[in-house]
C-alpha positions as CSV (number, residue, x, y, z in Angstrom):
1,M,94.0,51.9,82.0
2,S,91.3,49.3,82.5
3,D,88.4,51.5,83.7
4,A,85.9,52.7,81.1
5,L,86.5,56.0,79.3
6,P,84.3,58.9,80.2
7,K,81.4,59.4,77.8
8,F,79.2,62.5,77.3
9,D,75.9,62.6,75.5
10,A,76.1,66.4,74.8
11,P,79.8,67.3,74.7
12,P,80.8,70.8,73.6
13,V,83.0,69.4,70.7
14,I,82.5,71.1,67.4
15,E,85.3,69.5,65.4
16,T,87.6,66.5,65.5
17,V,90.6,65.8,63.4
18,L,92.2,62.4,62.6
19,G,95.4,62.6,60.5
20,V,98.6,61.1,59.5
21,Q,101.8,62.6,58.1
22,F,104.2,60.8,55.8
23,S,107.4,61.5,53.8
24,R,106.7,63.8,50.9
25,L,105.5,62.4,47.6
26,P,107.8,64.0,45.0
27,G,105.7,65.4,42.1
28,F,102.3,65.1,43.9
29,S,100.0,67.8,42.7
30,T,96.4,69.0,42.9
31,A,95.8,67.1,39.7
32,H,96.6,63.9,41.6
33,A,94.2,65.0,44.4
34,G,91.5,65.4,41.7
35,W,92.3,61.9,40.4
36,F,91.9,60.4,43.8
37,W,88.6,62.3,44.4
38,K,87.0,61.2,41.2
39,S,88.2,57.6,40.9
40,Y,89.0,56.3,44.4
41,L,86.5,57.9,46.9
42,Q,83.5,55.6,47.5
43,A,80.4,57.4,46.1
44,P,82.3,60.5,45.0
45,E,78.9,62.2,44.3
46,R,78.5,62.4,48.1
47,W,81.7,64.6,48.1
48,P,80.7,67.4,45.7
49,K,82.9,70.2,46.9
50,V,86.6,70.6,46.4
51,V,88.5,73.6,47.8
52,E,92.2,74.6,47.5
53,A,93.8,75.7,50.8
54,A,97.3,76.7,51.9
55,R,99.7,73.8,52.4
56,L,100.4,72.7,55.9
57,E,104.1,72.7,56.6
58,D,105.4,69.4,57.8
59,E,105.6,69.4,61.7
60,T,107.5,66.7,63.5
61,E,107.0,66.1,67.2
62,R,110.4,66.2,68.9
63,L,110.6,63.6,71.7
64,G,113.4,62.2,73.9
65,Q,116.8,63.7,73.2
66,E,115.3,65.8,70.3
67,E,112.8,67.5,72.7
68,V,112.5,71.2,72.5
69,W,110.6,73.5,74.8
70,V,109.7,76.2,72.4
71,R,108.1,75.1,69.2
72,P,108.9,77.0,66.0
73,V,106.4,79.0,64.2
74,V,104.7,76.8,61.6
75,R,104.7,78.2,58.1
76,L,101.5,77.4,56.1
77,T,103.1,77.1,52.7
78,T,106.3,76.6,50.9
79,P,106.9,78.4,47.5
80,G,106.3,75.9,44.7
81,A,105.0,73.2,46.9
82,A,101.8,71.3,46.2
83,Q,98.8,72.9,47.9
84,R,96.3,71.2,50.2
85,T,93.0,69.9,48.7
86,Q,89.9,69.8,50.9
87,I,87.2,67.4,49.7
88,I,83.9,68.2,51.4
89,R,80.9,65.9,51.9
90,A,77.5,67.2,50.8
91,D,76.3,67.7,54.4
92,D,79.5,69.6,55.3
93,E,80.1,67.3,58.3
94,R,83.0,65.4,56.8
95,M,86.1,66.8,55.1
96,I,89.1,64.8,53.7
97,Q,92.3,66.9,53.3
98,I,95.2,65.7,51.3
99,Q,98.6,67.1,50.3
100,D,101.9,65.6,49.4
101,S,102.7,64.7,53.0
102,R,99.4,64.5,54.9
103,F,96.0,62.7,54.9
104,V,93.3,64.1,57.3
105,L,89.7,63.3,58.1
106,N,87.7,66.1,59.8
107,W,84.3,65.9,61.4
108,R,82.7,69.4,61.7
109,K,79.5,69.9,63.7
110,Q,76.5,71.0,61.5
111,S,73.0,69.7,62.3
112,H,74.0,66.3,63.8
113,D,75.6,65.4,67.1
114,Y,79.2,64.2,67.4
115,P,79.2,60.7,65.9
116,S,81.8,59.2,68.3
117,Y,85.4,58.2,67.9
118,D,84.4,54.6,67.3
119,A,82.3,55.7,64.3
120,L,85.0,58.0,62.8
121,V,88.0,55.6,62.9
122,P,86.4,53.1,60.5
123,E,85.6,56.0,58.2
124,F,89.3,57.1,58.3
125,R,90.5,53.6,57.8
126,E,88.3,53.1,54.7
127,S,89.2,56.5,53.0
128,F,92.9,56.2,54.0
129,A,93.1,52.7,52.5
130,A,91.6,54.1,49.3
131,F,94.3,56.9,49.3
132,S,97.1,54.4,49.9
133,R,95.9,52.3,46.9
134,F,95.8,55.5,44.8
135,V,99.4,56.4,45.8
136,Q,100.5,52.9,44.7
137,D,98.6,53.0,41.5
138,A,99.9,56.5,40.7
139,G,103.5,55.3,40.9
140,F,104.6,56.8,44.2
141,G,105.2,53.5,45.9
142,S,104.2,52.8,49.5
143,L,103.5,55.6,52.0
144,D,106.3,56.2,54.5
145,L,104.2,57.2,57.6
146,N,106.0,59.1,60.4
147,Q,103.4,60.8,62.6
148,W,99.7,60.6,63.7
149,E,97.6,63.3,65.2
150,V,94.2,63.5,66.9
151,T,92.5,66.9,67.8
152,Y,89.3,67.8,69.6
153,L,88.1,71.3,69.4
154,N,85.5,72.4,71.9
155,H,83.4,75.6,72.1
156,V,81.5,76.8,75.1
157,P,79.6,79.9,74.2
158,R,79.1,82.9,76.5
159,G,75.9,82.4,78.4
160,D,76.4,78.7,78.8
161,M,77.9,78.4,82.3
162,W,79.9,81.6,82.0
163,D,79.3,85.3,81.4
164,S,82.9,86.5,81.9
165,P,86.3,84.7,81.7
166,R,86.3,85.2,85.5
167,D,83.6,82.4,85.5
168,W,85.8,79.9,83.6
169,P,87.0,78.2,86.9
170,K,83.4,77.0,87.1
171,I,84.2,74.9,84.1
172,L,87.9,74.4,84.6
173,P,88.4,74.2,88.4
174,G,92.2,74.3,88.2
175,L,92.3,77.5,86.3
176,Y,93.2,80.8,87.9
177,A,94.5,84.2,86.9
178,P,97.2,86.2,88.8
179,R,95.7,89.0,90.9
180,A,96.5,92.5,89.7
181,V,96.2,95.3,92.2
182,G,95.0,98.8,91.5
183,D,91.8,101.0,91.6
184,E,91.4,100.9,87.8
185,V,92.5,97.3,87.3
186,R,89.8,94.9,86.0
187,F,90.3,91.3,84.9
188,E,89.4,91.0,81.2
189,T,90.5,87.7,79.7
190,L,93.1,85.0,79.6
191,G,94.6,82.2,77.5
192,S,96.7,79.2,78.5
193,D,98.7,76.4,76.9
194,W,99.7,73.2,78.6
195,R,101.9,70.4,77.4
196,Y,102.0,66.8,78.6
197,M,103.9,63.6,77.8
198,L,101.5,60.9,76.9
199,K,104.0,58.1,76.3
200,P,107.8,58.9,76.7
201,G,109.5,58.9,73.4
202,F,106.3,58.4,71.4
203,A,103.5,60.9,72.0
204,R,102.6,64.2,73.6
205,L,99.4,66.0,74.5
206,Y,98.7,69.8,74.0
207,I,95.8,71.6,75.7
208,A,95.1,75.2,74.6
209,L,92.5,77.6,76.1
210,K,91.5,80.7,74.2
211,H,88.9,83.5,74.3
212,V,87.7,83.9,70.8
213,R,84.7,84.7,68.5
214,S,83.3,82.0,66.4
215,H,82.6,82.3,62.7
216,M,79.0,83.2,63.7
217,G,80.3,86.1,65.8
218,E,79.5,84.7,69.2
219,E,81.9,84.9,72.1
220,V,83.2,81.5,73.1
221,M,85.6,79.8,75.4
222,M,87.7,77.6,73.1
223,L,89.3,74.5,74.5
224,Q,91.5,72.5,72.1
225,L,93.2,69.2,72.9
226,T,95.7,67.8,70.4
227,A,97.6,64.5,70.8
228,R,100.5,63.8,68.4
229,G,103.1,61.0,68.2
230,R,105.5,58.9,66.2
231,I,104.6,56.1,63.8
232,A,107.2,53.4,64.1
233,P,105.5,50.0,63.0
234,V,108.5,47.9,64.0
235,E,108.0,49.2,67.6
236,G,104.3,48.6,67.5
237,A,103.6,52.4,67.1
238,T,101.1,52.2,64.2
239,W,98.6,55.0,63.3
240,E,95.8,52.8,64.8
241,A,97.7,52.4,68.1
242,G,98.5,56.1,68.1
243,F,94.9,57.2,67.5
244,A,93.8,55.0,70.4
245,L,96.5,56.4,72.7
246,G,95.7,60.0,71.7
247,H,91.9,59.6,72.0
248,E,92.2,58.0,75.4
249,G,94.6,60.8,76.6
250,I,92.3,63.5,75.3
251,V,89.1,62.1,76.7
252,R,90.6,61.3,80.2
253,S,92.3,64.7,80.3
254,F,89.2,66.6,79.3
255,A,87.2,64.8,82.0
256,A,89.9,65.4,84.6
257,I,90.3,69.2,84.0
258,T,86.5,70.0,83.8
259,S,84.1,70.4,86.6
260,A,81.2,68.2,87.9
261,D,78.8,71.0,87.0
262,A,80.2,71.0,83.4
263,H,79.8,67.2,83.3
264,A,76.2,67.5,84.3
265,R,75.6,70.1,81.6
266,W,77.3,67.9,79.0
267,K,75.4,64.8,80.2
268,R,78.2,62.6,81.3
269,R,77.0,59.0,81.8
270,V,80.3,57.1,82.5
């Protein structure tokens, strides 16, 4: 599309994820992750915290003739497989995650506002280039990339435009709940999942709405948008092109499904 992307000065986003998946690196271990952290990250002293986490199982988006309507349950770990290493910046606002088949950069809201997609992509490019050099130097050869992913996680706390999930249509005008009839029936909560094709044969968008409690214990409306697609360089489907496609799909969809009142609250300027 040629028209400008919507922009918000105070969006409800609390986390973004930019990541790529690649064919597994046989023999990759947490020791390799530590080697990368100490020797290849620019200013490693700015990334003082390292945490072990359960491995994310490989997940391939099935498109075209491989399309499935029900996605399998994702297992977090495989016995004997290398774990995921989370390398966290001193301010807790950036986290690099690596395992034998993934490289991920997270922004997590702390004391500063969302830095913008245009600021995060160069950060990803720089740190991923360093990881690619490390993989070569460690004897693994070139990375065989197969999938990209972009995720935006939004939290709208109770008291900010809503007091009950019955108020959620004020934020998401197309949302509704089936009417249940009975003297003792009272609407309590809801959750929804939507799936869209972003580019036939290449990418898909998922939107998930949940009623949850944050890690601080506050009640929130959680709206997550995830775009995921193939990396096929010979067809022009690079991770850079995928990120751009996913980001545009997420931003335009977020603006399309949310209300004018919500846009005013989040200070939309485009």
